[in-house]
C-alpha positions, 0 to 999 in steps of 0.5 A: 648368185648373191651372197647374203649376210656374209662378210668373208675373207679369201683365206682363214686366219691361220695360227700354227700350233707352236703359236697357240699360246702366244698373243696373236690367237689369245687376242683374237679370243677377246673379240668373242663373247662365247665359244660354242663347242660340241660334245657328242656321245659315242655309239655306246652313249658315252663321252669319247676320249678327247683328241689333242686338237679338241683342247686348243680352243677351250684353253684359249677361251679360258685364258681370255675369260670367254665362257664355253657353251656345249651343244649336242644332240639330246638324249632321253636323259638330257630331256628329262624323260621327254621325247628327245627326238629332234632336240639339241642339248645346250649346256651353259655354265651356271644356267643348266641345260635346255633341250629345244627342238630343232625348229625352236633353235632360232628363237633360242639363239635370238633370246640367249645370243642377241648382240653376241659374237659366237665362235663355233668350233667346227672341230667338235660340233656335229654336222646337225648342230652346224646346220642348225646353228648357222640357219638359226643365226641367219633367222635370228638376225642379231648374232655374229658367228665366226668359225674355228677349225683345228687341224691334226698332225696325223690321221691314222686312217690315212696311214692304215686305212684297213686297220681302222673300223669304218665310221658308224653313220645314221640314216641318209637324209636332208637336215631339218630346215634344209628340205628340198623336194625338187628331185621328187617333182622335176621332170626332165632337165639336168640333174647333178649329184656332187660328193665332197670327198673325205677320208672314210672309205666307201662312205660316198658309195653309200649315197650312190648306191642308195639313190642309184645315181648314174655316174654320168650325173655324179661329180666329186670334189677332191680337197688338195692340199689335204689337211693331213699328209697322204689325205689326197690319196685316201680321199681318192680311195674312199670311192674305190674304183668309182673314183677312176670312173669319175676321173675318166669322165672328167667329173673330178674337180680339185678344190682347196678345202680350207677356202670358202672363196677362190683365190689366185686361181684356186677353186673353193667349195663355193666356187666349185658348187656355183660352177657345177650347179649352174643351169642344172634342174636339180642338185644333190650336195653331199658334204663328206670332207673336212668340216670347213667344206661342210661350212662351205656347203652351208654358206653356198646353200644360204647364198641361193635365192628361194627357188634355187634352194628348192632345187638344191638338196643337202644330203648327210649321213650324220656320223656317230662319234666312236673313237679318237681319230686324229693325233697331234695339233697342226694349226688353227684356222679362224673364219671371222664374221661368216654370219653378221647381223642383218642391217636395219631395213 
């Protein structure tokens, strides 16, 4: 597998919360031209309350004099009564709001971000935005992308899983621009369905039930260490009794969720996917874990040649922001130069 347009370290740069205001993190921000954050609406169409960790990167950007842009799925109000379906709302200071369609994003990125180094906030950007921004930067070919993720101290659903309402999700589908039809046309050959486990109970089961996947074709990737205390057990509980069935089949792989590439015998998201997808006719990948694991899935998909991309389907259920889901700030991870401009041919 050839990795295209990527220059990745084995480990992200880590900045503990107590160092957030010191020079190390601030100095890193001087290398970025823009911080791009998400600002999703909740299920009632309002901006949800901010979690503590969501304020870390904007504070650093402000101190470093780096402008912050906002991106979210557009509403009819954003789009000025146009059809808002499949549009993204992009807010730039002093530049107003633009609402390009998803397939217009590469041109928008090429026009507005040429030669810039963007820091994308994994903590706040929606899955839809992350899929499209990464794809657009690769297609534009003139933009650098780095990613940052701020972890919380506590995740209340881990402490009291039955006391927190289930996350609201949209319909299961493939992200725009990542379409594969191999599953509809493959005759025979091995199939594999890979779930990256998160903390939301019964969320992965929806995919198994929706597609009626036989468990002998299903694998689960379990992040250990989890980024919150008790997260490993909660990720197991998210599948209910199905987790035990998969474990008895030997279909559970343990990964380090913050790694994009393996290190010292630890398996990363990309490593696990490469191993499980080798010599398989068609593959489904369902990224339900922390945002860095979603990034790992996106990086893996773009590392495939075109024929393998056509055999590899990314499936997502696009959760709707509803309430504050974490407390406190633990540390910030930065993945530098995950996407770099293509070299001249």
